[in-house]
C-alpha positions as CSV (number, residue, x, y, z in Angstrom):
1,M,-122.1,152.5,-141.9
2,S,-124.4,151.7,-138.9
3,G,-123.3,153.4,-135.4
4,L,-124.2,152.4,-132.1
5,T,-126.5,155.0,-131.0
6,W,-129.2,155.1,-128.2
7,E,-131.7,154.0,-130.9
8,N,-129.7,150.8,-131.1
9,V,-129.8,150.4,-127.3
10,R,-133.6,150.8,-127.2
11,S,-134.2,148.3,-130.1
12,T,-132.1,145.7,-128.0
13,F,-134.3,145.9,-125.1
14,C,-137.9,145.4,-124.8
15,I,-138.8,148.2,-122.3
16,M,-142.7,148.1,-122.6
17,N,-143.0,144.8,-121.3
18,T,-144.0,144.6,-117.5
19,S,-142.3,141.2,-116.9
20,A,-139.5,141.1,-114.1
21,T,-136.9,140.4,-116.8
22,N,-137.8,143.5,-118.8
23,T,-138.0,145.7,-115.8
24,R,-134.3,144.9,-115.0
25,E,-133.4,145.5,-118.9
26,K,-135.2,148.8,-118.6
27,I,-133.2,149.6,-115.6
28,L,-130.0,148.5,-117.4
29,A,-130.7,150.2,-120.6
30,T,-131.5,153.5,-118.8
31,A,-128.5,153.3,-116.5
32,E,-126.2,152.7,-119.7
33,Q,-127.8,155.8,-121.5
34,L,-127.2,157.8,-118.5
35,I,-123.8,156.7,-117.7
36,Y,-122.6,157.4,-121.3
37,Q,-124.2,160.7,-121.3
38,N,-123.0,162.1,-117.9
39,G,-120.6,159.6,-116.5
40,I,-121.0,157.3,-113.2
41,Q,-120.5,160.0,-110.6
42,A,-123.3,162.2,-112.2
43,T,-125.7,159.2,-112.6
44,G,-127.4,159.0,-109.1
45,M,-130.4,156.7,-108.2
46,D,-132.7,159.7,-108.1
47,L,-131.9,160.5,-111.7
48,L,-132.1,156.7,-112.6
49,V,-135.6,156.4,-110.9
50,K,-136.9,159.7,-112.7
51,T,-135.6,158.7,-116.2
52,S,-136.4,154.9,-116.2
53,G,-139.7,155.3,-114.5
54,V,-139.0,152.5,-112.4
55,A,-139.6,152.8,-108.6
56,R,-136.6,153.0,-106.3
57,K,-137.7,150.0,-104.4
58,S,-138.1,148.0,-107.7
59,I,-134.5,149.1,-108.6
60,Y,-133.2,147.8,-105.2
61,R,-135.0,144.4,-105.9
62,Y,-132.5,143.7,-108.7
63,F,-129.4,145.6,-107.5
64,A,-128.1,146.3,-104.0
65,T,-126.2,149.5,-104.9
66,K,-125.7,152.1,-107.8
67,D,-122.4,150.5,-108.2
68,E,-123.8,147.1,-109.0
69,V,-126.4,148.7,-111.5
70,A,-123.3,150.6,-113.3
71,A,-121.5,147.3,-113.4
72,A,-124.3,145.4,-115.0
73,A,-125.0,148.2,-117.4
74,L,-121.3,148.2,-118.5
75,N,-121.2,144.4,-118.9
76,A,-124.3,144.5,-121.1
77,R,-122.7,147.4,-123.1
78,D,-119.5,145.3,-123.6
79,V,-121.1,142.2,-125.0
80,R,-123.4,144.3,-127.5
81,W,-120.8,146.8,-128.6
82,M,-118.5,143.8,-129.2
83,D,-121.1,141.8,-131.2
84,W,-121.8,144.9,-133.2
85,F,-118.1,145.7,-133.9
86,Q,-117.2,142.3,-135.0
87,S,-120.3,141.9,-137.1
88,E,-119.4,145.0,-139.0
89,S,-115.8,144.5,-139.3
90,N,-116.4,141.0,-140.6
91,K,-118.4,142.2,-143.6
92,A,-115.0,142.5,-145.4
93,D,-113.9,139.5,-147.3
94,T,-110.3,138.9,-146.1
95,P,-108.4,139.1,-142.8
96,E,-106.5,142.2,-144.0
97,A,-109.5,143.9,-145.3
98,R,-111.2,143.1,-142.0
99,I,-108.4,144.7,-140.1
100,L,-108.7,147.9,-142.2
101,N,-112.5,147.8,-142.2
102,M,-112.3,148.0,-138.3
103,F,-111.2,151.9,-138.8
104,D,-114.1,152.4,-141.2
105,V,-116.5,151.0,-138.6
106,L,-115.1,153.2,-136.0
107,K,-115.7,156.2,-138.2
108,G,-119.2,155.3,-138.7
109,W,-119.5,155.2,-135.0
110,F,-117.8,158.5,-134.6
111,E,-120.1,160.1,-136.9
112,S,-123.4,158.5,-135.2
113,E,-125.8,160.6,-133.3
114,G,-124.9,160.7,-129.6
115,F,-121.2,159.6,-129.9
116,R,-119.5,160.4,-126.6
117,G,-116.3,158.4,-126.8
118,C,-115.6,155.1,-125.4
119,A,-117.8,154.2,-122.5
120,F,-115.1,152.1,-121.0
121,I,-112.4,154.7,-121.2
122,N,-114.6,157.5,-119.8
123,T,-115.8,155.3,-116.7
124,A,-112.4,153.9,-116.1
125,G,-111.1,157.4,-115.8
126,E,-113.7,158.1,-113.1
127,V,-112.2,155.4,-111.0
128,G,-109.0,155.6,-109.0
129,N,-108.8,152.0,-107.7
130,S,-107.4,149.6,-110.5
131,E,-109.2,146.6,-108.8
132,D,-112.4,148.3,-108.9
133,P,-115.2,146.4,-110.9
134,I,-115.6,149.2,-113.2
135,R,-112.0,149.3,-114.1
136,L,-112.0,145.7,-114.4
137,I,-114.7,145.6,-117.0
138,A,-113.0,148.3,-118.9
139,K,-109.9,146.1,-119.0
140,L,-111.8,143.0,-120.0
141,H,-113.5,145.1,-122.7
142,K,-110.1,146.3,-124.2
143,Q,-108.8,142.7,-123.9
144,K,-111.7,141.4,-126.0
145,L,-111.0,143.9,-128.6
146,L,-107.3,142.9,-128.5
147,D,-108.3,139.3,-128.9
148,Y,-110.4,139.9,-131.9
149,T,-107.8,141.9,-133.5
150,L,-105.1,139.1,-132.8
151,G,-107.4,136.5,-134.3
152,L,-107.3,138.4,-137.6
153,C,-103.6,139.2,-137.5
154,E,-102.8,135.4,-137.0
155,Q,-104.7,134.7,-140.0
156,L,-102.4,136.8,-142.1
157,G,-99.5,134.5,-141.4
158,V,-97.1,137.2,-140.4
159,A,-94.4,137.2,-137.6
160,D,-95.4,138.1,-134.3
161,P,-98.9,138.6,-134.7
162,Q,-99.4,139.6,-131.0
163,A,-97.1,142.7,-131.6
164,L,-99.1,143.6,-134.8
165,A,-102.4,143.4,-132.8
166,K,-101.2,145.7,-130.0
167,Q,-100.0,148.3,-132.5
168,L,-103.5,148.2,-134.1
169,L,-105.2,148.4,-130.8
170,I,-103.2,151.6,-130.0
171,L,-104.1,153.1,-133.3
172,M,-107.8,152.3,-132.6
173,E,-107.7,153.6,-129.1
174,G,-105.9,157.0,-130.3
175,A,-108.5,157.4,-132.9
176,I,-111.3,157.0,-130.3
177,T,-109.6,159.5,-128.2
178,V,-108.9,162.1,-130.7
179,A,-112.4,161.8,-132.2
180,R,-114.0,162.4,-128.8
181,V,-111.4,165.1,-127.4
182,M,-110.7,167.1,-130.5
183,G,-113.8,166.3,-132.5
184,D,-111.8,165.1,-135.4
185,Y,-113.7,162.1,-136.8
186,S,-110.9,161.8,-139.6
187,A,-108.7,160.2,-136.8
188,A,-110.2,157.0,-138.0
189,E,-109.1,157.5,-141.6
190,N,-105.6,158.7,-140.6
191,A,-105.3,155.5,-138.1
192,K,-106.3,153.4,-141.0
193,A,-103.7,154.9,-143.3
194,V,-100.9,154.3,-140.7
195,A,-102.4,150.7,-140.3
196,Q,-102.1,150.1,-143.9
197,L,-98.6,151.0,-143.8
198,I,-97.9,148.7,-141.2
199,L,-99.7,145.7,-142.7
200,E,-97.9,146.1,-146.0
201,E,-94.6,146.3,-144.2
202,R,-95.4,143.1,-142.1
203,M,-96.7,141.3,-145.2
204,R,-93.7,142.3,-147.3
205,S,-91.1,141.1,-144.6
206,S,-93.2,137.7,-144.4
207,S,-93.1,136.9,-148.2
């Protein structure tokens, strides 16, 4: 199972090209890496300049503040992570199998090099204001994950797919947290076992 690693990030961006577009992408790719490794507060402009090799003046040509860089980097990660997660999960044949496969995909991610938990949980925890753009990006990311899960649940034909999707989201988020905080990557397997029990009960009561 392929994980979302820094190698995936680098392969996504053409950082050797000197065009304006690729300079911006290089800034974002570097900012994303630093934020994921160290957090927003520890990622200052000096570190971004040093790591990216892009001059401070060039960075400010695209972004007025560090906060703007962080928000743009997290937005880019959101799009790429969700594309990756859905693509991997959808390799299973049926809606039920895809739901269970989500936990296998998470396990592959947990075991990938450089795993540091969920970038959106991590960064949201650094920001106190619930209306801060970083918090809103994190909320949108989790809503997208819930919406994808809901779509699969609706295909099952069970009663109250919204409630089922929320239960599955809690299992996934719990597994991510346990994997990061406790280093227990089997959290994905344990969450999958609980999800299977819930699905069996829902399918049974809907038949």
